[in-house]
All heavy atoms as TSV, in Angstrom:
chain	resi	resn	atom	element	x	y	z
A	1	MET	N	N	79.175	91.468	103.979
A	1	MET	CA	C	79.780	92.643	104.577
A	1	MET	C	C	78.655	93.570	105.027
A	1	MET	O	O	77.705	93.803	104.310
A	1	MET	CB	C	80.678	93.323	103.552
A	1	MET	CG	C	81.414	94.511	104.105
A	1	MET	SD	S	82.561	95.278	102.930
A	1	MET	CE	C	83.376	93.884	102.265
A	2	ALA	N	N	78.791	94.127	106.193
A	2	ALA	CA	C	77.729	94.936	106.779
A	2	ALA	C	C	77.539	96.271	106.062
A	2	ALA	O	O	76.433	96.748	105.950
A	2	ALA	CB	C	78.024	95.174	108.257
A	3	ARG	N	N	78.598	96.867	105.580
A	3	ARG	CA	C	78.466	98.156	104.899
A	3	ARG	C	C	79.374	98.177	103.677
A	3	ARG	O	O	80.446	97.587	103.698
A	3	ARG	CB	C	78.796	99.294	105.859
A	3	ARG	CG	C	80.195	99.807	105.741
A	3	ARG	CD	C	80.564	100.890	106.682
A	3	ARG	NE	N	80.399	100.461	108.037
A	3	ARG	CZ	C	80.290	101.293	109.049
A	3	ARG	NH1	N	80.353	102.562	108.859
A	3	ARG	NH2	N	80.151	100.859	110.275
A	4	PRO	N	N	78.952	98.863	102.637
A	4	PRO	CA	C	79.795	98.936	101.437
A	4	PRO	C	C	81.092	99.697	101.723
A	4	PRO	O	O	81.100	100.667	102.478
A	4	PRO	CB	C	78.937	99.692	100.434
A	4	PRO	CG	C	77.572	99.769	101.011
A	4	PRO	CD	C	77.690	99.522	102.475
A	5	LEU	N	N	82.147	99.227	101.134
A	5	LEU	CA	C	83.454	99.857	101.325
A	5	LEU	C	C	83.427	101.312	100.885
A	5	LEU	O	O	84.022	102.171	101.530
A	5	LEU	CB	C	84.515	99.076	100.542
A	5	LEU	CG	C	85.948	99.555	100.661
A	5	LEU	CD1	C	86.427	99.494	102.100
A	5	LEU	CD2	C	86.851	98.722	99.779
A	6	ALA	N	N	82.704	101.608	99.813
A	6	ALA	CA	C	82.664	102.979	99.280
A	6	ALA	C	C	82.134	103.973	100.311
A	6	ALA	O	O	82.633	105.098	100.415
A	6	ALA	CB	C	81.814	103.026	98.022
A	7	SER	N	N	81.138	103.581	101.101
A	7	SER	CA	C	80.587	104.506	102.083
A	7	SER	C	C	81.591	104.801	103.191
A	7	SER	O	O	81.630	105.908	103.722
A	7	SER	CB	C	79.284	103.974	102.674
A	7	SER	OG	O	79.523	102.828	103.468
A	8	LEU	N	N	82.417	103.831	103.520
A	8	LEU	CA	C	83.450	104.057	104.529
A	8	LEU	C	C	84.554	104.961	103.983
A	8	LEU	O	O	85.028	105.867	104.661
A	8	LEU	CB	C	84.049	102.727	104.990
A	8	LEU	CG	C	85.155	102.813	106.028
A	8	LEU	CD1	C	84.619	103.376	107.339
A	8	LEU	CD2	C	85.775	101.460	106.253
A	9	LEU	N	N	84.932	104.737	102.731
A	9	LEU	CA	C	86.025	105.501	102.134
A	9	LEU	C	C	85.654	106.947	101.838
A	9	LEU	O	O	86.514	107.828	101.861
A	9	LEU	CB	C	86.495	104.826	100.849
A	9	LEU	CG	C	87.106	103.443	101.006
A	9	LEU	CD1	C	87.476	102.884	99.645
A	9	LEU	CD2	C	88.295	103.465	101.927
A	10	GLU	N	N	84.400	107.192	101.548
A	10	GLU	CA	C	83.960	108.530	101.148
A	10	GLU	C	C	84.342	109.597	102.173
A	10	GLU	O	O	84.743	110.695	101.822
A	10	GLU	CB	C	82.444	108.539	100.918
A	10	GLU	CG	C	81.931	109.849	100.374
A	10	GLU	CD	C	82.515	110.237	99.017
A	10	GLU	OE1	O	82.773	109.339	98.203
A	10	GLU	OE2	O	82.718	111.444	98.794
A	11	ARG	N	N	84.256	109.281	103.432
A	11	ARG	CA	C	84.564	110.269	104.469
A	11	ARG	C	C	86.048	110.653	104.499
A	11	ARG	O	O	86.420	111.660	105.089
A	11	ARG	CB	C	84.083	109.785	105.829
A	11	ARG	CG	C	84.866	108.617	106.364
A	11	ARG	CD	C	84.279	108.014	107.606
A	11	ARG	NE	N	84.591	108.813	108.777
A	11	ARG	CZ	C	83.917	108.739	109.905
A	11	ARG	NH1	N	82.899	107.931	110.012
A	11	ARG	NH2	N	84.275	109.469	110.928
A	12	TYR	N	N	86.888	109.849	103.860
A	12	TYR	CA	C	88.327	110.138	103.840
A	12	TYR	C	C	88.826	110.635	102.490
A	12	TYR	O	O	90.014	110.856	102.312
A	12	TYR	CB	C	89.109	108.894	104.250
A	12	TYR	CG	C	88.717	108.419	105.621
A	12	TYR	CD1	C	87.989	107.260	105.796
A	12	TYR	CD2	C	89.051	109.156	106.755
A	12	TYR	CE1	C	87.608	106.837	107.051
A	12	TYR	CE2	C	88.669	108.743	108.014
A	12	TYR	CZ	C	87.949	107.583	108.155
A	12	TYR	OH	O	87.565	107.169	109.397
A	13	ARG	N	N	87.929	110.801	101.536
A	13	ARG	CA	C	88.331	111.267	100.213
A	13	ARG	C	C	88.678	112.752	100.278
A	13	ARG	O	O	87.921	113.560	100.792
A	13	ARG	CB	C	87.209	111.028	99.214
A	13	ARG	CG	C	87.591	111.452	97.807
A	13	ARG	CD	C	86.673	110.898	96.771
A	13	ARG	NE	N	86.943	109.461	96.679
A	13	ARG	CZ	C	86.007	108.542	96.627
A	13	ARG	NH1	N	84.753	108.865	96.652
A	13	ARG	NH2	N	86.326	107.269	96.542
A	14	ILE	N	N	89.821	113.115	99.748
A	14	ILE	CA	C	90.278	114.505	99.722
A	14	ILE	C	C	89.981	115.069	98.346
A	14	ILE	O	O	90.522	114.603	97.343
A	14	ILE	CB	C	91.786	114.601	100.032
A	14	ILE	CG1	C	92.061	114.016	101.411
A	14	ILE	CG2	C	92.260	116.037	99.933
A	14	ILE	CD1	C	93.516	113.778	101.680
A	15	THR	N	N	89.108	116.061	98.301
A	15	THR	CA	C	88.726	116.651	97.024
A	15	THR	C	C	89.364	118.015	96.812
A	15	THR	O	O	89.400	118.516	95.700
A	15	THR	CB	C	87.197	116.776	96.922
A	15	THR	OG1	O	86.726	117.542	98.028
A	15	THR	CG2	C	86.542	115.398	96.940
A	16	ASP	N	N	89.846	118.624	97.874
A	16	ASP	CA	C	90.511	119.924	97.768
A	16	ASP	C	C	91.777	119.877	98.617
A	16	ASP	O	O	91.732	120.105	99.818
A	16	ASP	CB	C	89.591	121.052	98.244
A	16	ASP	CG	C	90.193	122.434	98.043
A	16	ASP	OD1	O	91.377	122.526	97.657
A	16	ASP	OD2	O	89.480	123.419	98.267
A	17	GLY	N	N	92.877	119.538	97.979
A	17	GLY	CA	C	94.145	119.394	98.686
A	17	GLY	C	C	94.631	120.657	99.364
A	17	GLY	O	O	95.365	120.603	100.345
A	18	LYS	N	N	94.200	121.816	98.863
A	18	LYS	CA	C	94.645	123.075	99.464
A	18	LYS	C	C	94.036	123.296	100.840
A	18	LYS	O	O	94.621	123.953	101.688
A	18	LYS	CB	C	94.294	124.248	98.558
A	18	LYS	CG	C	95.095	124.255	97.280
A	18	LYS	CD	C	94.767	125.443	96.417
A	18	LYS	CE	C	95.610	125.385	95.148
A	18	LYS	NZ	N	95.390	126.546	94.307
A	19	LYS	N	N	92.858	122.733	101.056
A	19	LYS	CA	C	92.185	122.911	102.341
A	19	LYS	C	C	92.436	121.755	103.305
A	19	LYS	O	O	92.107	121.849	104.480
A	19	LYS	CB	C	90.674	123.059	102.125
A	19	LYS	CG	C	90.301	124.321	101.397
A	19	LYS	CD	C	88.806	124.447	101.265
A	19	LYS	CE	C	88.440	125.720	100.533
A	19	LYS	NZ	N	86.989	125.869	100.402
A	20	PHE	N	N	93.017	120.672	102.816
A	20	PHE	CA	C	93.208	119.490	103.662
A	20	PHE	C	C	94.385	119.683	104.604
A	20	PHE	O	O	95.452	120.129	104.207
A	20	PHE	CB	C	93.451	118.250	102.810
A	20	PHE	CG	C	93.781	117.042	103.636
A	20	PHE	CD1	C	92.787	116.371	104.309
A	20	PHE	CD2	C	95.079	116.610	103.748
A	20	PHE	CE1	C	93.091	115.265	105.089
A	20	PHE	CE2	C	95.396	115.506	104.521
A	20	PHE	CZ	C	94.394	114.833	105.195
A	21	ARG	N	N	94.182	119.300	105.859
A	21	ARG	CA	C	95.248	119.280	106.857
A	21	ARG	C	C	95.139	117.964	107.612
A	21	ARG	O	O	94.084	117.631	108.150
A	21	ARG	CB	C	95.124	120.449	107.845
A	21	ARG	CG	C	95.263	121.818	107.200
A	21	ARG	CD	C	96.685	122.041	106.657
A	21	ARG	NE	N	96.810	123.288	105.951
A	21	ARG	CZ	C	96.758	123.435	104.643
A	21	ARG	NH1	N	96.544	122.384	103.877
A	21	ARG	NH2	N	96.908	124.588	104.065
A	22	LEU	N	N	96.218	117.205	107.643
A	22	LEU	CA	C	96.213	115.907	108.300
A	22	LEU	C	C	95.837	116.042	109.769
A	22	LEU	O	O	95.192	115.156	110.332
A	22	LEU	CB	C	97.576	115.226	108.153
A	22	LEU	CG	C	97.680	113.804	108.680
A	22	LEU	CD1	C	96.654	112.901	107.996
A	22	LEU	CD2	C	99.073	113.274	108.481
A	23	LYS	N	N	96.190	117.144	110.386
A	23	LYS	CA	C	95.877	117.323	111.812
A	23	LYS	C	C	94.371	117.396	112.069
A	23	LYS	O	O	93.926	117.259	113.196
A	23	LYS	CB	C	96.578	118.556	112.377
A	23	LYS	CG	C	96.085	119.873	111.830
A	23	LYS	CD	C	96.862	121.027	112.434
A	23	LYS	CE	C	96.394	122.350	111.852
A	23	LYS	NZ	N	97.157	123.454	112.411
A	24	GLN	N	N	93.576	117.559	111.009
A	24	GLN	CA	C	92.121	117.571	111.157
A	24	GLN	C	C	91.554	116.160	111.351
A	24	GLN	O	O	90.409	116.011	111.741
A	24	GLN	CB	C	91.460	118.207	109.929
A	24	GLN	CG	C	91.794	119.663	109.741
A	24	GLN	CD	C	91.312	120.201	108.402
A	24	GLN	OE1	O	91.185	119.465	107.428
A	24	GLN	NE2	N	91.053	121.492	108.364
A	25	ILE	N	N	92.360	115.157	111.082
A	25	ILE	CA	C	91.918	113.776	111.212
A	25	ILE	C	C	92.380	113.245	112.568
A	25	ILE	O	O	93.561	113.217	112.864
A	25	ILE	CB	C	92.491	112.874	110.096
A	25	ILE	CG1	C	92.208	113.469	108.726
A	25	ILE	CG2	C	91.976	111.454	110.224
A	25	ILE	CD1	C	90.740	113.574	108.377
A	26	SER	N	N	91.441	112.838	113.374
A	26	SER	CA	C	91.752	112.327	114.707
A	26	SER	C	C	92.395	110.951	114.625
A	26	SER	O	O	91.886	110.068	113.916
A	26	SER	CB	C	90.479	112.230	115.541
A	26	SER	OG	O	90.727	111.527	116.747
A	27	PRO	N	N	93.483	110.729	115.360
A	27	PRO	CA	C	94.090	109.393	115.379
A	27	PRO	C	C	93.160	108.349	116.009
A	27	PRO	O	O	93.330	107.158	115.808
A	27	PRO	CB	C	95.348	109.553	116.218
A	27	PRO	CG	C	95.493	110.992	116.507
A	27	PRO	CD	C	94.244	111.693	116.111
A	28	ALA	N	N	92.166	108.796	116.754
A	28	ALA	CA	C	91.223	107.875	117.405
A	28	ALA	C	C	90.033	107.542	116.507
A	28	ALA	O	O	89.181	106.745	116.890
A	28	ALA	CB	C	90.729	108.495	118.713
A	29	ASP	N	N	89.983	108.113	115.311
A	29	ASP	CA	C	88.865	107.883	114.402
A	29	ASP	C	C	88.835	106.415	113.974
A	29	ASP	O	O	89.820	105.886	113.491
A	29	ASP	CB	C	89.007	108.787	113.178
A	29	ASP	CG	C	87.853	108.667	112.209
A	29	ASP	OD1	O	86.853	108.003	112.536
A	29	ASP	OD2	O	87.949	109.235	111.113
A	30	THR	N	N	87.695	105.786	114.147
A	30	THR	CA	C	87.542	104.385	113.732
A	30	THR	C	C	86.671	104.264	112.501
A	30	THR	O	O	86.303	103.156	112.106
A	30	THR	CB	C	86.917	103.544	114.858
A	30	THR	OG1	O	85.602	104.034	115.116
A	30	THR	CG2	C	87.769	103.569	116.113
A	31	GLY	N	N	86.298	105.375	111.906
A	31	GLY	CA	C	85.464	105.353	110.708
A	31	GLY	C	C	84.061	104.865	110.986
A	31	GLY	O	O	83.379	104.396	110.090
A	32	GLY	N	N	83.645	104.949	112.228
A	32	GLY	CA	C	82.314	104.488	112.586
A	32	GLY	C	C	82.242	102.998	112.866
A	32	GLY	O	O	81.180	102.467	113.153
A	33	LEU	N	N	83.377	102.320	112.779
A	33	LEU	CA	C	83.406	100.886	113.074
A	33	LEU	C	C	83.532	100.667	114.573
A	33	LEU	O	O	84.236	101.400	115.264
A	33	LEU	CB	C	84.601	100.215	112.388
A	33	LEU	CG	C	84.606	100.207	110.871
A	33	LEU	CD1	C	85.926	99.657	110.369
A	33	LEU	CD2	C	83.450	99.410	110.337
A	34	ASP	N	N	82.864	99.657	115.062
A	34	ASP	CA	C	82.989	99.281	116.469
A	34	ASP	C	C	84.307	98.528	116.622
A	34	ASP	O	O	84.498	97.474	116.001
A	34	ASP	CB	C	81.815	98.394	116.867
A	34	ASP	CG	C	81.820	98.003	118.336
A	34	ASP	OD1	O	82.832	98.277	119.028
A	34	ASP	OD2	O	80.817	97.442	118.790
A	35	PRO	N	N	85.234	99.058	117.411
A	35	PRO	CA	C	86.544	98.405	117.559
A	35	PRO	C	C	86.444	96.965	118.075
A	35	PRO	O	O	87.368	96.185	117.913
A	35	PRO	CB	C	87.286	99.275	118.566
A	35	PRO	CG	C	86.545	100.564	118.619
A	35	PRO	CD	C	85.146	100.283	118.189
A	36	LYS	N	N	85.318	96.612	118.688
A	36	LYS	CA	C	85.162	95.268	119.241
A	36	LYS	C	C	84.695	94.256	118.195
A	36	LYS	O	O	84.682	93.065	118.454
A	36	LYS	CB	C	84.164	95.307	120.398
A	36	LYS	CG	C	84.638	96.173	121.547
A	36	LYS	CD	C	83.586	96.295	122.613
A	36	LYS	CE	C	84.076	97.274	123.673
A	36	LYS	NZ	N	83.009	97.946	124.345
A	37	VAL	N	N	84.316	94.730	117.013
A	37	VAL	CA	C	83.814	93.835	115.960
A	37	VAL	C	C	84.912	93.655	114.913
A	37	VAL	O	O	84.951	94.336	113.898
A	37	VAL	CB	C	82.523	94.400	115.321
A	37	VAL	CG1	C	81.963	93.431	114.303
A	37	VAL	CG2	C	81.491	94.713	116.387
A	38	GLU	N	N	85.799	92.726	115.165
A	38	GLU	CA	C	86.956	92.528	114.293
A	38	GLU	C	C	86.591	91.927	112.942
A	38	GLU	O	O	87.266	92.177	111.951
A	38	GLU	CB	C	87.991	91.652	114.989
A	38	GLU	CG	C	88.694	92.342	116.129
A	38	GLU	CD	C	89.803	91.486	116.717
A	38	GLU	OE1	O	90.405	90.689	115.973
A	38	GLU	OE2	O	90.045	91.618	117.917
A	39	ASP	N	N	85.537	91.130	112.888
A	39	ASP	CA	C	85.168	90.480	111.627
A	39	ASP	C	C	84.854	91.506	110.543
A	39	ASP	O	O	85.287	91.361	109.398
A	39	ASP	CB	C	83.972	89.553	111.818
A	39	ASP	CG	C	84.326	88.329	112.652
A	39	ASP	OD1	O	85.526	88.010	112.738
A	39	ASP	OD2	O	83.407	87.698	113.199
A	40	GLU	N	N	84.101	92.557	110.899
A	40	GLU	CA	C	83.767	93.586	109.919
A	40	GLU	C	C	85.031	94.297	109.440
A	40	GLU	O	O	85.205	94.544	108.245
A	40	GLU	CB	C	82.786	94.594	110.505
A	40	GLU	CG	C	82.347	95.632	109.492
A	40	GLU	CD	C	81.365	96.649	110.065
A	40	GLU	OE1	O	81.192	96.729	111.282
A	40	GLU	OE2	O	80.774	97.368	109.244
A	41	ALA	N	N	85.922	94.601	110.356
A	41	ALA	CA	C	87.175	95.275	109.996
A	41	ALA	C	C	88.018	94.395	109.075
A	41	ALA	O	O	88.608	94.887	108.112
A	41	ALA	CB	C	87.953	95.648	111.253
A	42	LYS	N	N	88.061	93.105	109.346
A	42	LYS	CA	C	88.847	92.197	108.504
A	42	LYS	C	C	88.266	92.120	107.095
A	42	LYS	O	O	89.006	92.089	106.107
A	42	LYS	CB	C	88.915	90.809	109.132
A	42	LYS	CG	C	89.825	90.752	110.343
A	42	LYS	CD	C	89.828	89.374	110.962
A	42	LYS	CE	C	90.709	89.352	112.209
A	42	LYS	NZ	N	90.700	88.049	112.862
A	43	GLU	N	N	86.941	92.074	106.997
A	43	GLU	CA	C	86.292	92.043	105.683
A	43	GLU	C	C	86.574	93.330	104.908
A	43	GLU	O	O	86.869	93.291	103.708
A	43	GLU	CB	C	84.788	91.864	105.840
A	43	GLU	CG	C	84.373	90.490	106.286
A	43	GLU	CD	C	82.868	90.390	106.501
A	43	GLU	OE1	O	82.129	91.267	106.014
A	43	GLU	OE2	O	82.438	89.424	107.140
A	44	LEU	N	N	86.482	94.460	105.595
A	44	LEU	CA	C	86.745	95.741	104.941
A	44	LEU	C	C	88.203	95.856	104.508
A	44	LEU	O	O	88.499	96.384	103.442
A	44	LEU	CB	C	86.365	96.898	105.860
A	44	LEU	CG	C	84.873	97.111	106.036
A	44	LEU	CD1	C	84.598	98.076	107.179
A	44	LEU	CD2	C	84.263	97.636	104.760
A	45	LEU	N	N	89.112	95.364	105.334
A	45	LEU	CA	C	90.527	95.390	104.980
A	45	LEU	C	C	90.797	94.543	103.745
A	45	LEU	O	O	91.503	94.968	102.827
A	45	LEU	CB	C	91.383	94.907	106.150
A	45	LEU	CG	C	92.891	94.864	105.900
A	45	LEU	CD1	C	93.425	96.254	105.554
A	45	LEU	CD2	C	93.605	94.292	107.106
A	46	ALA	N	N	90.212	93.363	103.690
A	46	ALA	CA	C	90.404	92.488	102.523
A	46	ALA	C	C	89.833	93.143	101.262
A	46	ALA	O	O	90.471	93.132	100.208
A	46	ALA	CB	C	89.752	91.131	102.767
A	47	ALA	N	N	88.639	93.717	101.372
A	47	ALA	CA	C	88.029	94.382	100.211
A	47	ALA	C	C	88.852	95.593	99.791
A	47	ALA	O	O	89.059	95.836	98.598
A	47	ALA	CB	C	86.599	94.797	100.537
A	48	GLY	N	N	89.337	96.340	100.751
A	48	GLY	CA	C	90.148	97.518	100.450
A	48	GLY	C	C	91.474	97.157	99.812
A	48	GLY	O	O	91.938	97.831	98.884
A	49	THR	N	N	92.076	96.095	100.285
A	49	THR	CA	C	93.347	95.638	99.726
A	49	THR	C	C	93.170	95.215	98.269
A	49	THR	O	O	93.983	95.558	97.416
A	49	THR	CB	C	93.911	94.477	100.563
A	49	THR	OG1	O	94.101	94.927	101.902
A	49	THR	CG2	C	95.234	93.988	100.005
A	50	GLU	N	N	92.097	94.506	98.003
A	50	GLU	CA	C	91.812	94.069	96.624
A	50	GLU	C	C	91.570	95.280	95.723
A	50	GLU	O	O	92.090	95.352	94.610
A	50	GLU	CB	C	90.601	93.142	96.597
A	50	GLU	CG	C	90.244	92.653	95.218
A	50	GLU	CD	C	91.311	91.799	94.562
A	50	GLU	OE1	O	92.087	91.132	95.269
A	50	GLU	OE2	O	91.381	91.798	93.316
A	51	ARG	N	N	90.788	96.228	96.208
A	51	ARG	CA	C	90.504	97.428	95.414
A	51	ARG	C	C	91.779	98.237	95.170
A	51	ARG	O	O	92.007	98.724	94.058
A	51	ARG	CB	C	89.465	98.294	96.121
A	51	ARG	CG	C	89.117	99.544	95.364
A	51	ARG	CD	C	87.906	100.231	95.981
A	51	ARG	NE	N	87.757	101.585	95.537
A	51	ARG	CZ	C	87.193	101.941	94.398
A	51	ARG	NH1	N	86.711	101.029	93.588
A	51	ARG	NH2	N	87.092	103.205	94.058
A	52	LEU	N	N	92.605	98.371	96.175
A	52	LEU	CA	C	93.865	99.095	96.025
A	52	LEU	C	C	94.764	98.419	94.996
A	52	LEU	O	O	95.374	99.087	94.158
A	52	LEU	CB	C	94.574	99.187	97.377
A	52	LEU	CG	C	95.874	99.962	97.408
A	52	LEU	CD1	C	95.672	101.416	96.990
A	52	LEU	CD2	C	96.469	99.900	98.805
A	53	TYR	N	N	94.817	97.101	95.020
A	53	TYR	CA	C	95.616	96.356	94.051
A	53	TYR	C	C	95.129	96.629	92.630
A	53	TYR	O	O	95.930	96.885	91.723
A	53	TYR	CB	C	95.563	94.866	94.364
A	53	TYR	CG	C	96.221	94.023	93.308
A	53	TYR	CD1	C	97.607	93.893	93.271
A	53	TYR	CD2	C	95.477	93.393	92.328
A	53	TYR	CE1	C	98.225	93.142	92.285
A	53	TYR	CE2	C	96.085	92.645	91.338
A	53	TYR	CZ	C	97.452	92.520	91.325
A	53	TYR	OH	O	98.066	91.785	90.340
A	54	GLU	N	N	93.810	96.569	92.439
A	54	GLU	CA	C	93.238	96.797	91.114
A	54	GLU	C	C	93.516	98.219	90.620
A	54	GLU	O	O	93.887	98.417	89.456
A	54	GLU	CB	C	91.737	96.545	91.138
A	54	GLU	CG	C	91.374	95.093	91.356
A	54	GLU	CD	C	89.904	94.898	91.682
A	54	GLU	OE1	O	89.143	95.889	91.737
A	54	GLU	OE2	O	89.514	93.726	91.884
A	55	GLN	N	N	93.336	99.193	91.486
A	55	GLN	CA	C	93.556	100.579	91.095
A	55	GLN	C	C	95.035	100.849	90.806
A	55	GLN	O	O	95.376	101.559	89.868
A	55	GLN	CB	C	93.051	101.532	92.193
A	55	GLN	CG	C	91.562	101.466	92.418
A	55	GLN	CD	C	90.776	101.858	91.189
A	55	GLN	OE1	O	91.077	102.842	90.537
A	55	GLN	NE2	N	89.765	101.075	90.866
A	56	GLN	N	N	95.920	100.275	91.604
A	56	GLN	CA	C	97.346	100.472	91.387
A	56	GLN	C	C	97.773	99.872	90.062
A	56	GLN	O	O	98.584	100.442	89.343
A	56	GLN	CB	C	98.149	99.859	92.551
A	56	GLN	CG	C	99.621	100.229	92.552
A	56	GLN	CD	C	100.474	99.370	91.647
A	56	GLN	OE1	O	100.140	98.236	91.324
A	56	GLN	NE2	N	101.594	99.906	91.218
A	57	ALA	N	N	97.215	98.732	89.713
A	57	ALA	CA	C	97.555	98.098	88.434
A	57	ALA	C	C	97.146	98.992	87.267
A	57	ALA	O	O	97.881	99.109	86.280
A	57	ALA	CB	C	96.879	96.731	88.333
A	58	LYS	N	N	95.996	99.636	87.372
A	58	LYS	CA	C	95.549	100.548	86.317
A	58	LYS	C	C	96.483	101.757	86.219
A	58	LYS	O	O	96.839	102.186	85.120
A	58	LYS	CB	C	94.122	101.029	86.590
A	58	LYS	CG	C	93.084	99.971	86.395
A	58	LYS	CD	C	91.709	100.508	86.717
A	58	LYS	CE	C	90.659	99.426	86.626
A	58	LYS	NZ	N	89.322	99.932	86.976
A	59	LEU	N	N	96.852	102.312	87.368
A	59	LEU	CA	C	97.745	103.474	87.351
A	59	LEU	C	C	99.114	103.106	86.795
A	59	LEU	O	O	99.717	103.875	86.042
A	59	LEU	CB	C	97.903	104.047	88.760
A	59	LEU	CG	C	96.677	104.759	89.311
A	59	LEU	CD1	C	96.901	105.131	90.773
A	59	LEU	CD2	C	96.359	106.004	88.502
A	60	TYR	N	N	99.611	101.950	87.159
A	60	TYR	CA	C	100.908	101.510	86.659
A	60	TYR	C	C	100.868	101.346	85.138
A	60	TYR	O	O	101.790	101.767	84.440
A	60	TYR	CB	C	101.304	100.190	87.321
A	60	TYR	CG	C	102.645	99.684	86.874
A	60	TYR	CD1	C	103.810	100.233	87.398
A	60	TYR	CD2	C	102.768	98.667	85.929
A	60	TYR	CE1	C	105.057	99.777	86.992
A	60	TYR	CE2	C	103.994	98.211	85.507
A	60	TYR	CZ	C	105.136	98.771	86.046
A	60	TYR	OH	O	106.363	98.331	85.633
A	61	ALA	N	N	99.800	100.773	84.642
A	61	ALA	CA	C	99.670	100.562	83.199
A	61	ALA	C	C	99.574	101.890	82.454
A	61	ALA	O	O	100.072	102.024	81.340
A	61	ALA	CB	C	98.444	99.698	82.898
A	62	GLU	N	N	98.946	102.869	83.085
A	62	GLU	CA	C	98.767	104.169	82.447
A	62	GLU	C	C	100.060	104.994	82.477
A	62	GLU	O	O	100.289	105.837	81.630
A	62	GLU	CB	C	97.658	104.927	83.180
A	62	GLU	CG	C	96.954	105.929	82.325
A	62	GLU	CD	C	95.730	106.462	83.033
A	62	GLU	OE1	O	94.667	105.833	82.935
A	62	GLU	OE2	O	95.860	107.509	83.690
A	63	ASP	N	N	100.909	104.774	83.485
A	63	ASP	CA	C	102.203	105.450	83.634
A	63	ASP	C	C	102.067	106.972	83.616
A	63	ASP	O	O	102.871	107.673	83.011
A	63	ASP	CB	C	103.175	104.983	82.546
A	63	ASP	CG	C	104.614	105.329	82.889
A	63	ASP	OD1	O	104.918	105.497	84.082
A	63	ASP	OD2	O	105.427	105.466	81.960
A	64	ARG	N	N	101.024	107.475	84.284
A	64	ARG	CA	C	100.811	108.918	84.291
A	64	ARG	C	C	100.544	109.475	85.685
A	64	ARG	O	O	100.889	110.600	85.984
A	64	ARG	CB	C	99.638	109.242	83.375
A	64	ARG	CG	C	99.361	110.706	83.287
A	64	ARG	CD	C	98.329	111.023	82.261
A	64	ARG	NE	N	98.018	112.449	82.358
A	64	ARG	CZ	C	97.031	113.017	81.766
A	64	ARG	NH1	N	96.243	112.310	80.990
A	64	ARG	NH2	N	96.803	114.295	81.899
A	65	TRP	N	N	99.877	108.721	86.535
A	65	TRP	CA	C	99.454	109.201	87.840
A	65	TRP	C	C	100.184	108.463	88.957
A	65	TRP	O	O	100.741	107.410	88.749
A	65	TRP	CB	C	97.946	109.009	88.022
A	65	TRP	CG	C	97.152	109.707	86.975
A	65	TRP	CD1	C	96.622	109.153	85.842
A	65	TRP	CD2	C	96.819	111.088	86.920
A	65	TRP	NE1	N	95.969	110.094	85.097
A	65	TRP	CE2	C	96.071	111.303	85.740
A	65	TRP	CE3	C	97.058	112.174	87.752
A	65	TRP	CZ2	C	95.573	112.543	85.388
A	65	TRP	CZ3	C	96.555	113.401	87.392
A	65	TRP	CH2	C	95.831	113.586	86.232
A	66	ALA	N	N	100.113	109.009	90.141
A	66	ALA	CA	C	100.702	108.379	91.315
A	66	ALA	C	C	99.687	108.411	92.456
A	66	ALA	O	O	98.727	109.169	92.424
A	66	ALA	CB	C	101.976	109.114	91.730
A	67	VAL	N	N	99.930	107.608	93.448
A	67	VAL	CA	C	99.069	107.551	94.622
A	67	VAL	C	C	99.919	107.771	95.858
A	67	VAL	O	O	101.001	107.193	95.987
A	67	VAL	CB	C	98.371	106.170	94.735
A	67	VAL	CG1	C	97.590	106.060	96.025
A	67	VAL	CG2	C	97.472	105.936	93.546
A	68	LEU	N	N	99.433	108.606	96.744
A	68	LEU	CA	C	100.097	108.822	98.027
A	68	LEU	C	C	99.179	108.298	99.109
A	68	LEU	O	O	98.038	108.738	99.238
A	68	LEU	CB	C	100.364	110.313	98.258
A	68	LEU	CG	C	100.879	110.692	99.652
A	68	LEU	CD1	C	102.249	110.061	99.903
A	68	LEU	CD2	C	100.931	112.194	99.796
A	69	LEU	N	N	99.657	107.328	99.860
A	69	LEU	CA	C	98.891	106.766	100.965
A	69	LEU	C	C	99.555	107.167	102.265
A	69	LEU	O	O	100.769	107.057	102.405
A	69	LEU	CB	C	98.847	105.244	100.879
A	69	LEU	CG	C	98.219	104.672	99.627
A	69	LEU	CD1	C	98.370	103.164	99.606
A	69	LEU	CD2	C	96.764	105.053	99.534
A	70	ILE	N	N	98.759	107.611	103.199
A	70	ILE	CA	C	99.266	107.994	104.512
A	70	ILE	C	C	98.607	107.090	105.533
A	70	ILE	O	O	97.376	107.072	105.639
A	70	ILE	CB	C	98.981	109.468	104.821
A	70	ILE	CG1	C	99.637	110.353	103.768
A	70	ILE	CG2	C	99.453	109.821	106.229
A	70	ILE	CD1	C	99.277	111.806	103.865
A	71	PHE	N	N	99.401	106.354	106.256
A	71	PHE	CA	C	98.883	105.478	107.286
A	71	PHE	C	C	99.238	106.068	108.643
A	71	PHE	O	O	100.383	106.406	108.892
A	71	PHE	CB	C	99.473	104.075	107.163
A	71	PHE	CG	C	99.067	103.377	105.905
A	71	PHE	CD1	C	99.864	103.435	104.770
A	71	PHE	CD2	C	97.880	102.674	105.840
A	71	PHE	CE1	C	99.489	102.809	103.604
A	71	PHE	CE2	C	97.494	102.053	104.671
A	71	PHE	CZ	C	98.302	102.109	103.559
A	72	GLN	N	N	98.245	106.178	109.475
A	72	GLN	CA	C	98.462	106.696	110.811
A	72	GLN	C	C	98.084	105.592	111.772
A	72	GLN	O	O	96.972	105.059	111.723
A	72	GLN	CB	C	97.574	107.926	111.039
A	72	GLN	CG	C	97.830	108.625	112.335
A	72	GLN	CD	C	97.039	109.943	112.406
A	72	GLN	OE1	O	96.316	110.294	111.487
A	72	GLN	NE2	N	97.207	110.652	113.483
A	73	ALA	N	N	99.021	105.198	112.612
A	73	ALA	CA	C	98.752	104.081	113.521
A	73	ALA	C	C	99.477	104.293	114.843
A	73	ALA	O	O	100.383	105.119	114.951
A	73	ALA	CB	C	99.221	102.771	112.887
A	74	MET	N	N	99.044	103.542	115.799
A	74	MET	CA	C	99.712	103.598	117.110
A	74	MET	C	C	101.019	102.812	117.033
A	74	MET	O	O	101.109	101.828	116.317
A	74	MET	CB	C	98.804	102.983	118.175
A	74	MET	CG	C	97.522	103.770	118.381
A	74	MET	SD	S	96.382	102.973	119.518
A	74	MET	CE	C	97.383	102.714	120.943
A	75	ASP	N	N	102.004	103.252	117.767
A	75	ASP	CA	C	103.277	102.527	117.818
A	75	ASP	C	C	103.149	101.312	118.706
A	75	ASP	O	O	102.371	101.229	119.572
A	75	ASP	CB	C	104.373	103.426	118.373
A	75	ASP	CG	C	104.743	104.519	117.374
A	75	ASP	OD1	O	104.417	104.377	116.195
A	75	ASP	OD2	O	105.350	105.504	117.803
């Protein structure tokens, strides 16, 4: 993988929910990925899916926290 998943995710981490506004995130944002390089995107998606599965399993077992995911995509 060309870049670690953590470095890509860091730019989207919300640390202060009171200041966050979804409208501040451009729908055209590609996270610095070249849209023409599909292999990198596929690798990142697979790694992200695996990480999300692992984290969700921990949260489910703990029965205390929840996760809100917002997906923004073209129709």
